[in-house]
N, CA, C, O and the ligand as a Tripos MOL2 file, in Angstrom:
@<TRIPOS>MOLECULE
protein
  301   299    76     0     0
PROTEIN
NO_CHARGES

@<TRIPOS>ATOM
      1 N         123.9310  120.2130  120.3930 N.3       1 MET1
      2 CA        123.6760  118.7990  120.7170 C.3       1 MET1
      3 C         122.4390  118.6980  121.6000 C.2       1 MET1
      4 O         122.2690  119.4600  122.5520 O.2       1 MET1
      5 N         121.5920  117.7550  121.2670 N.am      2 ILE2
      6 CA        120.3520  117.5820  122.0320 C.3       2 ILE2
      7 C         120.6410  116.7400  123.2670 C.2       2 ILE2
      8 O         121.2450  115.6700  123.1830 O.2       2 ILE2
      9 N         120.2020  117.2380  124.4030 N.am      3 GLU3
     10 CA        120.3800  116.4810  125.6460 C.3       3 GLU3
     11 C         119.2390  115.4940  125.8110 C.2       3 GLU3
     12 O         118.0750  115.8890  125.7620 O.2       3 GLU3
     13 N         119.5510  114.2000  126.0070 N.am      4 LEU4
     14 CA        118.5310  113.1670  126.1970 C.3       4 LEU4
     15 C         118.7810  112.4580  127.5160 C.2       4 LEU4
     16 O         119.9190  112.1390  127.8600 O.2       4 LEU4
     17 N         117.7190  112.2200  128.2360 N.am      5 SER5
     18 CA        117.8700  111.3850  129.4290 C.3       5 SER5
     19 C         117.8770  109.9290  128.9980 C.2       5 SER5
     20 O         117.5640  109.6260  127.8470 O.2       5 SER5
     21 N         118.2270  109.0320  129.8920 N.am      6 LEU6
     22 CA        118.2930  107.6090  129.5620 C.3       6 LEU6
     23 C         116.9130  107.0900  129.1600 C.2       6 LEU6
     24 O         116.7940  106.2930  128.2290 O.2       6 LEU6
     25 N         115.8730  107.5410  129.8600 N.am      7 THR7
     26 CA        114.5050  107.1090  129.5620 C.3       7 THR7
     27 C         114.0890  107.5580  128.1670 C.2       7 THR7
     28 O         113.5180  106.7830  127.3990 O.2       7 THR7
     29 N         114.3780  108.8080  127.8510 N.am      8 GLU8
     30 CA        114.0330  109.3240  126.5220 C.3       8 GLU8
     31 C         114.7960  108.5840  125.4400 C.2       8 GLU8
     32 O         114.2480  108.2780  124.3810 O.2       8 GLU8
     33 N         116.0680  108.2960  125.7090 N.am      9 PHE9
     34 CA        116.8960  107.5720  124.7380 C.3       9 PHE9
     35 C         116.3340  106.1650  124.4850 C.2       9 PHE9
     36 O         116.2400  105.7210  123.3410 O.2       9 PHE9
     37 N         115.9630  105.4750  125.5700 N.am     10 CYS10
     38 CA        115.4080  104.1240  125.4370 C.3      10 CYS10
     39 C         114.0940  104.1510  124.6650 C.2      10 CYS10
     40 O         113.8520  103.3120  123.7980 O.2      10 CYS10
     41 N         113.2620  105.1130  124.9890 N.am     11 LEU11
     42 CA        111.9690  105.2590  124.3160 C.3      11 LEU11
     43 C         112.1730  105.5120  122.8230 C.2      11 LEU11
     44 O         111.4770  104.9410  121.9830 O.2      11 LEU11
     45 N         113.1310  106.3700  122.5110 N.am     12 LEU12
     46 CA        113.4480  106.6840  121.1180 C.3      12 LEU12
     47 C         113.9290  105.4470  120.3780 C.2      12 LEU12
     48 O         113.5280  105.2050  119.2400 O.2      12 LEU12
     49 N         114.7910  104.6620  121.0230 N.am     13 MET13
     50 CA        115.3050  103.4330  120.4060 C.3      13 MET13
     51 C         114.1780  102.4320  120.1720 C.2      13 MET13
     52 O         114.1380  101.7510  119.1470 O.2      13 MET13
     53 N         113.2550  102.3530  121.1470 N.am     14 LEU14
     54 CA        112.1250  101.4290  121.0330 C.3      14 LEU14
     55 C         111.2380  101.8240  119.8500 C.2      14 LEU14
     56 O         110.8210  100.9730  119.0640 O.2      14 LEU14
     57 N         110.9590  103.1070  119.7340 N.am     15 ILE15
     58 CA        110.1210  103.6060  118.6360 C.3      15 ILE15
     59 C         110.8200  103.3690  117.2960 C.2      15 ILE15
     60 O         110.1960  102.9590  116.3180 O.2      15 ILE15
     61 N         112.1280  103.6360  117.2740 N.am     16 ALA16
     62 CA        112.9000  103.4170  116.0370 C.3      16 ALA16
     63 C         112.8710  101.9490  115.6430 C.2      16 ALA16
     64 O         112.7510  101.6260  114.4610 O.2      16 ALA16
     65 N         112.9790  101.0520  116.6260 N.am     17 ALA17
     66 CA        112.9450   99.6170  116.3300 C.3      17 ALA17
     67 C         111.5910   99.2210  115.7450 C.2      17 ALA17
     68 O         111.5260   98.4660  114.7750 O.2      17 ALA17
     69 N         110.5120   99.7320  116.3390 N.am     18 PHE18
     70 CA        109.1780   99.4130  115.8270 C.3      18 PHE18
     71 C         109.0020   99.9200  114.3920 C.2      18 PHE18
     72 O         108.4530   99.2250  113.5370 O.2      18 PHE18
     73 N         109.4690  101.1210  114.1520 N.am     19 VAL19
     74 CA        109.3580  101.7050  112.8080 C.3      19 VAL19
     75 C         110.1530  100.8740  111.8010 C.2      19 VAL19
     76 O         109.6790  100.6160  110.6940 O.2      19 VAL19
     77 N         111.3590  100.4570  112.1830 N.am     20 LEU20
     78 CA        112.1840   99.6610  111.2790 C.3      20 LEU20
     79 C         111.5430   98.3140  110.9780 C.2      20 LEU20
     80 O         111.5430   97.8650  109.8320 O.2      20 LEU20
     81 N         110.9920   97.6650  112.0150 N.am     21 VAL21
     82 CA        110.3520   96.3670  111.8110 C.3      21 VAL21
     83 C         109.1370   96.5230  110.8910 C.2      21 VAL21
     84 O         108.9190   95.7020  110.0000 O.2      21 VAL21
     85 N         108.3600   97.5670  111.1060 N.am     22 GLY22
     86 CA        107.1840   97.8240  110.2620 C.3      22 GLY22
     87 C         107.5860   98.0810  108.8220 C.2      22 GLY22
     88 O         106.9620   97.5760  107.8880 O.2      22 GLY22
     89 N         108.6320   98.8690  108.6570 N.am     23 LEU23
     90 CA        109.1140   99.1900  107.3120 C.3      23 LEU23
     91 C         109.6140   97.9370  106.6060 C.2      23 LEU23
     92 O         109.3240   97.7180  105.4300 O.2      23 LEU23
     93 N         110.3720   97.1120  107.3370 N.am     24 PHE24
     94 CA        110.8930   95.8820  106.7500 C.3      24 PHE24
     95 C         109.7550   94.9470  106.3590 C.2      24 PHE24
     96 O         109.7810   94.3380  105.2890 O.2      24 PHE24
     97 N         108.7570   94.8370  107.2320 N.am     25 GLY25
     98 CA        107.6000   93.9880  106.9330 C.3      25 GLY25
     99 C         106.8590   94.4560  105.6930 C.2      25 GLY25
    100 O         106.4310   93.6480  104.8680 O.2      25 GLY25
    101 N         106.7140   95.7630  105.5700 N.am     26 TRP26
    102 CA        106.0040   96.3260  104.4300 C.3      26 TRP26
    103 C         106.7630   96.0600  103.1280 C.2      26 TRP26
    104 O         106.1680   95.6720  102.1220 O.2      26 TRP26
    105 N         108.0930   96.2760  103.1560 N.am     27 VAL27
    106 CA        108.9170   96.0430  101.9700 C.3      27 VAL27
    107 C         108.8890   94.5670  101.5910 C.2      27 VAL27
    108 O         108.7910   94.2190  100.4140 O.2      27 VAL27
    109 N         108.9770   93.7000  102.6030 N.am     28 SER28
    110 CA        108.9660   92.2610  102.3540 C.3      28 SER28
    111 C         107.6430   91.8260  101.7280 C.2      28 SER28
    112 O         107.6250   91.0490  100.7730 O.2      28 SER28
    113 N         106.5450   92.3300  102.2700 N.am     29 ARG29
    114 CA        105.2290   91.9750  101.7410 C.3      29 ARG29
    115 C         105.0580   92.4780  100.3140 C.2      29 ARG29
    116 O         104.5010   91.7810   99.4650 O.2      29 ARG29
    117 N         105.5360   93.6850  100.0540 N.am     30 PHE30
    118 CA        105.4180   94.2650   98.7230 C.3      30 PHE30
    119 C         106.2110   93.4520   97.7070 C.2      30 PHE30
    120 O         105.7330   93.1900   96.6030 O.2      30 PHE30
    121 N         107.4270   93.0540   98.0850 N.am     31 SER31
    122 CA        108.2580   92.2860   97.1410 C.3      31 SER31
    123 C         107.6540   90.9010   96.9120 C.2      31 SER31
    124 O         107.7080   90.3770   95.8000 O.2      31 SER31
    125 N         107.0820   90.3100   97.9580 N.am     32 HIS32
    126 CA        106.4400   89.0010   97.8050 C.3      32 HIS32
    127 C         105.2340   89.1100   96.8640 C.2      32 HIS32
    128 O         105.0350   88.2610   95.9940 O.2      32 HIS32
    129 N         104.4340   90.1650   97.0510 N.am     33 TRP33
    130 CA        103.2620   90.3780   96.2120 C.3      33 TRP33
    131 C         103.6640   90.5700   94.7500 C.2      33 TRP33
    132 O         103.0070   90.0670   93.8380 O.2      33 TRP33
    133 N         104.7550   91.3060   94.5480 N.am     34 ASN34
    134 CA        105.2550   91.5690   93.1980 C.3      34 ASN34
    135 C         105.7170   90.2730   92.5270 C.2      34 ASN34
    136 O         105.4520   90.0370   91.3490 O.2      34 ASN34
    137 N         106.4080   89.4470   93.3000 N.am     35 GLU35
    138 CA        106.9080   88.1760   92.7780 C.3      35 GLU35
    139 C         105.7410   87.2610   92.4100 C.2      35 GLU35
    140 O         105.7550   86.5930   91.3760 O.2      35 GLU35
    141 N         104.7430   87.2470   93.2690 N.am     36 GLU36
    142 CA        103.5610   86.4090   93.0360 C.3      36 GLU36
    143 C         102.8500   86.8390   91.7490 C.2      36 GLU36
    144 O         102.4340   86.0040   90.9460 O.2      36 GLU36
    145 N         102.7230   88.1310   91.5720 N.am     37 ARG37
    146 CA        102.0440   88.6720   90.3910 C.3      37 ARG37
    147 C         102.8110   88.3190   89.1120 C.2      37 ARG37
    148 O         102.2150   87.9500   88.1000 O.2      37 ARG37
    149 N         104.1420   88.4370   89.1730 N.am     38 ARG38
    150 CA        104.9750   88.1150   88.0170 C.3      38 ARG38
    151 C         104.8480   86.6260   87.6760 C.2      38 ARG38
    152 O         104.7680   86.2510   86.5070 O.2      38 ARG38
    153 N         104.8320   85.7870   88.7150 N.am     39 GLY39
    154 CA        104.7060   84.3490   88.4970 C.3      39 GLY39
    155 C         103.3720   83.9900   87.8840 C.2      39 GLY39
    156 O         103.3000   83.1290   87.0080 O.2      39 GLY39
    157 N         102.3080   84.6470   88.3390 N.am     40 ARG40
    158 CA        100.9670   84.3490   87.8350 C.3      40 ARG40
    159 C         100.8340   84.7200   86.3580 C.2      40 ARG40
    160 O         100.1030   84.0740   85.6080 O.2      40 ARG40
    161 N         101.5560   85.7730   85.9510 N.am     41 ARG41
    162 CA        101.4640   86.2120   84.5630 C.3      41 ARG41
    163 C         102.1600   85.2280   83.6340 C.2      41 ARG41
    164 O         101.7520   85.0640   82.4840 O.2      41 ARG41
    165 N         103.2110   84.5710   84.1290 N.am     42 VAL42
    166 CA        104.0060   83.6700   83.2960 C.3      42 VAL42
    167 C         103.4350   82.2560   83.3160 C.2      42 VAL42
    168 O         103.4670   81.5590   82.3020 O.2      42 VAL42
    169 N         102.9130   81.8290   84.4630 N.am     43 ARG43
    170 CA        102.4540   80.4650   84.6530 C.3      43 ARG43
    171 C         101.0760   80.2710   84.0300 C.2      43 ARG43
    172 O         100.1730   81.0810   84.2370 O.2      43 ARG43
    173 N         100.9240   79.2100   83.2810 N.am     44 MET44
    174 CA         99.6210   78.9180   82.6880 C.3      44 MET44
    175 C          99.2070   77.5030   83.0710 C.2      44 MET44
    176 O         100.0320   76.5910   83.1240 O.2      44 MET44
    177 N          97.9080   77.3390   83.3370 N.am     45 VAL45
    178 CA         97.3770   76.0380   83.7350 C.3      45 VAL45
    179 C          96.2270   75.6970   82.7950 C.2      45 VAL45
    180 O          95.3300   76.5100   82.5710 O.2      45 VAL45
    181 N          96.2680   74.4910   82.2510 N.am     46 CYS46
    182 CA         95.1900   74.0420   81.3770 C.3      46 CYS46
    183 C          94.0040   73.6150   82.2390 C.2      46 CYS46
    184 O          94.1690   72.8580   83.1950 O.2      46 CYS46
    185 N          92.8060   74.1010   81.8990 N.am     47 ASP47
    186 CA         91.6130   73.7600   82.6750 C.3      47 ASP47
    187 C          91.1870   72.3150   82.4460 C.2      47 ASP47
    188 O          90.5180   71.7220   83.2930 O.2      47 ASP47
    189 N          91.5690   71.7520   81.3140 N.am     48 LEU48
    190 CA         91.0930   70.4130   80.9620 C.3      48 LEU48
    191 C          91.9950   69.3200   81.5430 C.2      48 LEU48
    192 O          91.5160   68.4210   82.2340 O.2      48 LEU48
    193 N          93.3070   69.3980   81.2620 N.am     49 CYS49
    194 CA         94.2000   68.3180   81.7020 C.3      49 CYS49
    195 C          95.0990   68.7500   82.8540 C.2      49 CYS49
    196 O          95.9320   67.9670   83.3110 O.2      49 CYS49
    197 N          94.9440   69.9850   83.3320 N.am     50 LEU50
    198 CA         95.7160   70.5300   84.4650 C.3      50 LEU50
    199 C          97.2250   70.5600   84.2050 C.2      50 LEU50
    200 O          98.0210   70.5670   85.1440 O.2      50 LEU50
    201 N          97.6060   70.5780   82.9460 N.am     51 GLU51
    202 CA         99.0190   70.7440   82.5990 C.3      51 GLU51
    203 C          99.4400   72.1700   82.9850 C.2      51 GLU51
    204 O          98.7080   73.1290   82.7400 O.2      51 GLU51
    205 N         100.6250   72.2940   83.5890 N.am     52 VAL52
    206 CA        101.1640   73.5960   83.9750 C.3      52 VAL52
    207 C         102.4090   73.8620   83.1610 C.2      52 VAL52
    208 O         103.3000   73.0160   83.0830 O.2      52 VAL52
    209 N         102.4740   75.0270   82.5570 N.am     53 TRP53
    210 CA        103.6800   75.3890   81.8130 C.3      53 TRP53
    211 C         103.8900   76.8870   81.9040 C.2      53 TRP53
    212 O         102.9970   77.6420   82.2880 O.2      53 TRP53
    213 N         105.1030   77.2970   81.5380 N.am     54 GLN54
    214 CA        105.4360   78.7130   81.5940 C.3      54 GLN54
    215 C         105.4310   79.2800   80.1960 C.2      54 GLN54
    216 O         105.9650   78.6780   79.2640 O.2      54 GLN54
    217 N         104.8260   80.4390   80.0580 N.am     55 ASP55
    218 CA        104.7700   81.0890   78.7570 C.3      55 ASP55
    219 C         105.0410   82.5700   78.9460 C.2      55 ASP55
    220 O         104.2770   83.2630   79.6180 O.2      55 ASP55
    221 N         106.1210   83.0580   78.3600 N.am     56 ARG56
    222 CA        106.5040   84.4520   78.5520 C.3      56 ARG56
    223 C         105.9880   85.3530   77.4360 C.2      56 ARG56
    224 O         106.3300   86.5340   77.3770 O.2      56 ARG56
    225 N         105.1680   84.7950   76.5540 N.am     57 GLY57
    226 CA        104.6430   85.5960   75.4620 C.3      57 GLY57
    227 C         103.5500   86.5510   75.9220 C.2      57 GLY57
    228 O         103.1780   86.5510   77.0960 O.2      57 GLY57
    229 N         103.0400   87.3550   75.0130 N.am     58 ARG58
    230 CA        102.0260   88.3400   75.3680 C.3      58 ARG58
    231 C         100.6250   87.9060   74.9330 C.2      58 ARG58
    232 O          99.6370   88.5630   75.2590 O.2      58 ARG58
    233 N         100.5470   86.7860   74.1880 N.am     59 GLU59
    234 CA         99.2420   86.3730   73.6630 C.3      59 GLU59
    235 C          98.2990   85.9860   74.7890 C.2      59 GLU59
    236 O          98.7070   85.3880   75.7850 O.2      59 GLU59
    237 N          97.0320   86.3380   74.6150 N.am     60 LYS60
    238 CA         96.0270   86.0570   75.6460 C.3      60 LYS60
    239 C          95.6280   84.5840   75.6330 C.2      60 LYS60
    240 O          95.3270   84.0120   76.6810 O.2      60 LYS60
    241 N          95.6240   83.9810   74.4710 N.am     61 ILE61
    242 CA         95.1980   82.5790   74.3570 C.3      61 ILE61
    243 C          96.3360   81.7490   73.7830 C.2      61 ILE61
    244 O          96.9020   82.0830   72.7420 O.2      61 ILE61
    245 N          96.6660   80.6600   74.4780 N.am     62 ARG62
    246 CA         97.7360   79.7680   74.0420 C.3      62 ARG62
    247 C          97.2140   78.3410   74.0190 C.2      62 ARG62
    248 O          96.3390   77.9760   74.8040 O.2      62 ARG62
    249 N          97.7600   77.5330   73.1110 N.am     63 ALA63
    250 CA         97.3720   76.1240   73.0420 C.3      63 ALA63
    251 C          98.1270   75.3460   74.1120 C.2      63 ALA63
    252 O          99.3280   75.5430   74.2980 O.2      63 ALA63
    253 N          97.4290   74.4730   74.8070 N.am     64 CYS64
    254 CA         98.0420   73.6380   75.8400 C.3      64 CYS64
    255 C          99.0110   72.6570   75.1830 C.2      64 CYS64
    256 O          98.6400   72.0050   74.2070 O.2      64 CYS64
    257 N         100.2420   72.5310   75.6880 N.am     65 PRO65
    258 CA        101.1840   71.5750   75.0990 C.3      65 PRO65
    259 C         100.7960   70.1180   75.3590 C.2      65 PRO65
    260 O         101.2670   69.2140   74.6690 O.2      65 PRO65
    261 N          99.9430   69.8950   76.3470 N.am     66 GLY66
    262 CA         99.5460   68.5320   76.6750 C.3      66 GLY66
    263 C          98.4200   68.0190   75.8010 C.2      66 GLY66
    264 O          98.5320   66.9520   75.1970 O.2      66 GLY66
    265 N          97.3120   68.7920   75.7290 N.am     67 CYS67
    266 CA         96.1340   68.3010   75.0190 C.3      67 CYS67
    267 C          95.7620   69.1690   73.8140 C.2      67 CYS67
    268 O          94.8870   68.7850   73.0370 O.2      67 CYS67
    269 N          96.3970   70.3120   73.6420 N.am     68 GLY68
    270 CA         96.1310   71.1430   72.4850 C.3      68 GLY68
    271 C          94.9360   72.0760   72.6220 C.2      68 GLY68
    272 O          94.6150   72.8120   71.6900 O.2      68 GLY68
    273 N          94.2730   72.0530   73.7790 N.am     69 ARG69
    274 CA         93.1210   72.9240   74.0070 C.3      69 ARG69
    275 C          93.5990   74.3710   74.1240 C.2      69 ARG69
    276 O          94.6770   74.6240   74.6600 O.2      69 ARG69
    277 N          92.8090   75.3160   73.6300 N.am     70 ASN70
    278 CA         93.1560   76.7160   73.7680 C.3      70 ASN70
    279 C          92.8810   77.1790   75.1860 C.2      70 ASN70
    280 O          91.7640   77.0360   75.6840 O.2      70 ASN70
    281 N          93.9020   77.7380   75.8450 N.am     71 CYS71
    282 CA         93.7760   78.1800   77.2360 C.3      71 CYS71
    283 C          93.9470   79.6910   77.2870 C.2      71 CYS71
    284 O          94.7780   80.2730   76.5900 O.2      71 CYS71
    285 N          93.1240   80.3090   78.1460 N.am     72 GLU72
    286 CA         93.1800   81.7540   78.2980 C.3      72 GLU72
    287 C          94.0660   82.1160   79.4720 C.2      72 GLU72
    288 O          94.0200   81.4630   80.5140 O.2      72 GLU72
    289 N          94.8810   83.1670   79.3070 N.am     73 ARG73
    290 CA         95.7270   83.6540   80.3860 C.3      73 ARG73
    291 C          94.8350   84.2700   81.4510 C.2      73 ARG73
    292 O          93.9120   85.0200   81.1350 O.2      73 ARG73
    293 N          95.1090   83.9530   82.7200 N.am     74 LYS74
    294 CA         94.2020   84.3730   83.8040 C.3      74 LYS74
    295 C          94.3510   85.8510   84.1420 C.2      74 LYS74
    296 O          93.3580   86.4990   84.4740 O.2      74 LYS74
    297 N          95.5680   86.4090   84.0690 N.am     75 SER75
    298 CA         95.7120   87.8090   84.4440 C.3      75 SER75
    299 C          96.4440   88.5770   83.3670 C.2      75 SER75
    300 O          96.6610   89.7810   83.5070 O.2      75 SER75
    301 ZN         95.6360   70.6120   78.4060 Zn       76 ZN76
@<TRIPOS>BOND
     1     1     2 1
     2     2     3 1
     3     3     4 2
     4     3     5 am
     5     5     6 1
     6     6     7 1
     7     7     8 2
     8     7     9 am
     9     9    10 1
    10    10    11 1
    11    11    12 2
    12    11    13 am
    13    13    14 1
    14    14    15 1
    15    15    16 2
    16    15    17 am
    17    17    18 1
    18    18    19 1
    19    19    20 2
    20    19    21 am
    21    21    22 1
    22    22    23 1
    23    23    24 2
    24    23    25 am
    25    25    26 1
    26    26    27 1
    27    27    28 2
    28    27    29 am
    29    29    30 1
    30    30    31 1
    31    31    32 2
    32    31    33 am
    33    33    34 1
    34    34    35 1
    35    35    36 2
    36    35    37 am
    37    37    38 1
    38    38    39 1
    39    39    40 2
    40    39    41 am
    41    41    42 1
    42    42    43 1
    43    43    44 2
    44    43    45 am
    45    45    46 1
    46    46    47 1
    47    47    48 2
    48    47    49 am
    49    49    50 1
    50    50    51 1
    51    51    52 2
    52    51    53 am
    53    53    54 1
    54    54    55 1
    55    55    56 2
    56    55    57 am
    57    57    58 1
    58    58    59 1
    59    59    60 2
    60    59    61 am
    61    61    62 1
    62    62    63 1
    63    63    64 2
    64    63    65 am
    65    65    66 1
    66    66    67 1
    67    67    68 2
    68    67    69 am
    69    69    70 1
    70    70    71 1
    71    71    72 2
    72    71    73 am
    73    73    74 1
    74    74    75 1
    75    75    76 2
    76    75    77 am
    77    77    78 1
    78    78    79 1
    79    79    80 2
    80    79    81 am
    81    81    82 1
    82    82    83 1
    83    83    84 2
    84    83    85 am
    85    85    86 1
    86    86    87 1
    87    87    88 2
    88    87    89 am
    89    89    90 1
    90    90    91 1
    91    91    92 2
    92    91    93 am
    93    93    94 1
    94    94    95 1
    95    95    96 2
    96    95    97 am
    97    97    98 1
    98    98    99 1
    99    99   100 2
   100    99   101 am
   101   101   102 1
   102   102   103 1
   103   103   104 2
   104   103   105 am
   105   105   106 1
   106   106   107 1
   107   107   108 2
   108   107   109 am
   109   109   110 1
   110   110   111 1
   111   111   112 2
   112   111   113 am
   113   113   114 1
   114   114   115 1
   115   115   116 2
   116   115   117 am
   117   117   118 1
   118   118   119 1
   119   119   120 2
   120   119   121 am
   121   121   122 1
   122   122   123 1
   123   123   124 2
   124   123   125 am
   125   125   126 1
   126   126   127 1
   127   127   128 2
   128   127   129 am
   129   129   130 1
   130   130   131 1
   131   131   132 2
   132   131   133 am
   133   133   134 1
   134   134   135 1
   135   135   136 2
   136   135   137 am
   137   137   138 1
   138   138   139 1
   139   139   140 2
   140   139   141 am
   141   141   142 1
   142   142   143 1
   143   143   144 2
   144   143   145 am
   145   145   146 1
   146   146   147 1
   147   147   148 2
   148   147   149 am
   149   149   150 1
   150   150   151 1
   151   151   152 2
   152   151   153 am
   153   153   154 1
   154   154   155 1
   155   155   156 2
   156   155   157 am
   157   157   158 1
   158   158   159 1
   159   159   160 2
   160   159   161 am
   161   161   162 1
   162   162   163 1
   163   163   164 2
   164   163   165 am
   165   165   166 1
   166   166   167 1
   167   167   168 2
   168   167   169 am
   169   169   170 1
   170   170   171 1
   171   171   172 2
   172   171   173 am
   173   173   174 1
   174   174   175 1
   175   175   176 2
   176   175   177 am
   177   177   178 1
   178   178   179 1
   179   179   180 2
   180   179   181 am
   181   181   182 1
   182   182   183 1
   183   183   184 2
   184   183   185 am
   185   185   186 1
   186   186   187 1
   187   187   188 2
   188   187   189 am
   189   189   190 1
   190   190   191 1
   191   191   192 2
   192   191   193 am
   193   193   194 1
   194   194   195 1
   195   195   196 2
   196   195   197 am
   197   197   198 1
   198   198   199 1
   199   199   200 2
   200   199   201 am
   201   201   202 1
   202   202   203 1
   203   203   204 2
   204   203   205 am
   205   205   206 1
   206   206   207 1
   207   207   208 2
   208   207   209 am
   209   209   210 1
   210   210   211 1
   211   211   212 2
   212   211   213 am
   213   213   214 1
   214   214   215 1
   215   215   216 2
   216   215   217 am
   217   217   218 1
   218   218   219 1
   219   219   220 2
   220   219   221 am
   221   221   222 1
   222   222   223 1
   223   223   224 2
   224   223   225 am
   225   225   226 1
   226   226   227 1
   227   227   228 2
   228   227   229 am
   229   229   230 1
   230   230   231 1
   231   231   232 2
   232   231   233 am
   233   233   234 1
   234   234   235 1
   235   235   236 2
   236   235   237 am
   237   237   238 1
   238   238   239 1
   239   239   240 2
   240   239   241 am
   241   241   242 1
   242   242   243 1
   243   243   244 2
   244   243   245 am
   245   245   246 1
   246   246   247 1
   247   247   248 2
   248   247   249 am
   249   249   250 1
   250   250   251 1
   251   251   252 2
   252   251   253 am
   253   253   254 1
   254   254   255 1
   255   255   256 2
   256   255   257 am
   257   257   258 1
   258   258   259 1
   259   259   260 2
   260   259   261 am
   261   261   262 1
   262   262   263 1
   263   263   264 2
   264   263   265 am
   265   265   266 1
   266   266   267 1
   267   267   268 2
   268   267   269 am
   269   269   270 1
   270   270   271 1
   271   271   272 2
   272   271   273 am
   273   273   274 1
   274   274   275 1
   275   275   276 2
   276   275   277 am
   277   277   278 1
   278   278   279 1
   279   279   280 2
   280   279   281 am
   281   281   282 1
   282   282   283 1
   283   283   284 2
   284   283   285 am
   285   285   286 1
   286   286   287 1
   287   287   288 2
   288   287   289 am
   289   289   290 1
   290   290   291 1
   291   291   292 2
   292   291   293 am
   293   293   294 1
   294   294   295 1
   295   295   296 2
   296   295   297 am
   297   297   298 1
   298   298   299 1
   299   299   300 2
@<TRIPOS>SUBSTRUCTURE
     1 MET1         2 RESIDUE 1 A MET
     2 ILE2         6 RESIDUE 1 A ILE
     3 GLU3        10 RESIDUE 1 A GLU
     4 LEU4        14 RESIDUE 1 A LEU
     5 SER5        18 RESIDUE 1 A SER
     6 LEU6        22 RESIDUE 1 A LEU
     7 THR7        26 RESIDUE 1 A THR
     8 GLU8        30 RESIDUE 1 A GLU
     9 PHE9        34 RESIDUE 1 A PHE
    10 CYS10       38 RESIDUE 1 A CYS
    11 LEU11       42 RESIDUE 1 A LEU
    12 LEU12       46 RESIDUE 1 A LEU
    13 MET13       50 RESIDUE 1 A MET
    14 LEU14       54 RESIDUE 1 A LEU
    15 ILE15       58 RESIDUE 1 A ILE
    16 ALA16       62 RESIDUE 1 A ALA
    17 ALA17       66 RESIDUE 1 A ALA
    18 PHE18       70 RESIDUE 1 A PHE
    19 VAL19       74 RESIDUE 1 A VAL
    20 LEU20       78 RESIDUE 1 A LEU
    21 VAL21       82 RESIDUE 1 A VAL
    22 GLY22       86 RESIDUE 1 A GLY
    23 LEU23       90 RESIDUE 1 A LEU
    24 PHE24       94 RESIDUE 1 A PHE
    25 GLY25       98 RESIDUE 1 A GLY
    26 TRP26      102 RESIDUE 1 A TRP
    27 VAL27      106 RESIDUE 1 A VAL
    28 SER28      110 RESIDUE 1 A SER
    29 ARG29      114 RESIDUE 1 A ARG
    30 PHE30      118 RESIDUE 1 A PHE
    31 SER31      122 RESIDUE 1 A SER
    32 HIS32      126 RESIDUE 1 A HIS
    33 TRP33      130 RESIDUE 1 A TRP
    34 ASN34      134 RESIDUE 1 A ASN
    35 GLU35      138 RESIDUE 1 A GLU
    36 GLU36      142 RESIDUE 1 A GLU
    37 ARG37      146 RESIDUE 1 A ARG
    38 ARG38      150 RESIDUE 1 A ARG
    39 GLY39      154 RESIDUE 1 A GLY
    40 ARG40      158 RESIDUE 1 A ARG
    41 ARG41      162 RESIDUE 1 A ARG
    42 VAL42      166 RESIDUE 1 A VAL
    43 ARG43      170 RESIDUE 1 A ARG
    44 MET44      174 RESIDUE 1 A MET
    45 VAL45      178 RESIDUE 1 A VAL
    46 CYS46      182 RESIDUE 1 A CYS
    47 ASP47      186 RESIDUE 1 A ASP
    48 LEU48      190 RESIDUE 1 A LEU
    49 CYS49      194 RESIDUE 1 A CYS
    50 LEU50      198 RESIDUE 1 A LEU
    51 GLU51      202 RESIDUE 1 A GLU
    52 VAL52      206 RESIDUE 1 A VAL
    53 TRP53      210 RESIDUE 1 A TRP
    54 GLN54      214 RESIDUE 1 A GLN
    55 ASP55      218 RESIDUE 1 A ASP
    56 ARG56      222 RESIDUE 1 A ARG
    57 GLY57      226 RESIDUE 1 A GLY
    58 ARG58      230 RESIDUE 1 A ARG
    59 GLU59      234 RESIDUE 1 A GLU
    60 LYS60      238 RESIDUE 1 A LYS
    61 ILE61      242 RESIDUE 1 A ILE
    62 ARG62      246 RESIDUE 1 A ARG
    63 ALA63      250 RESIDUE 1 A ALA
    64 CYS64      254 RESIDUE 1 A CYS
    65 PRO65      258 RESIDUE 1 A PRO
    66 GLY66      262 RESIDUE 1 A GLY
    67 CYS67      266 RESIDUE 1 A CYS
    68 GLY68      270 RESIDUE 1 A GLY
    69 ARG69      274 RESIDUE 1 A ARG
    70 ASN70      278 RESIDUE 1 A ASN
    71 CYS71      282 RESIDUE 1 A CYS
    72 GLU72      286 RESIDUE 1 A GLU
    73 ARG73      290 RESIDUE 1 A ARG
    74 LYS74      294 RESIDUE 1 A LYS
    75 SER75      298 RESIDUE 1 A SER
    76 ZN76       301 GROUP 0 **** ****
């Protein structure tokens, strides 16, 4: 068993807390970035009439449901 003084124990807990907060922040940011990327791939906006719709297909160019203009997928 490792002997720890109270000061060492507190310092260790403080460092562990900082590491946990950093790790949580990193995971949260990564998941947010992933969600944003997925949304951008599905969401399409017409440049002409600004109609927004969701398209889960793989085609690069889709016709706008509002005005019929061919719109290119951004990402
Ligand atoms: Zn349109």
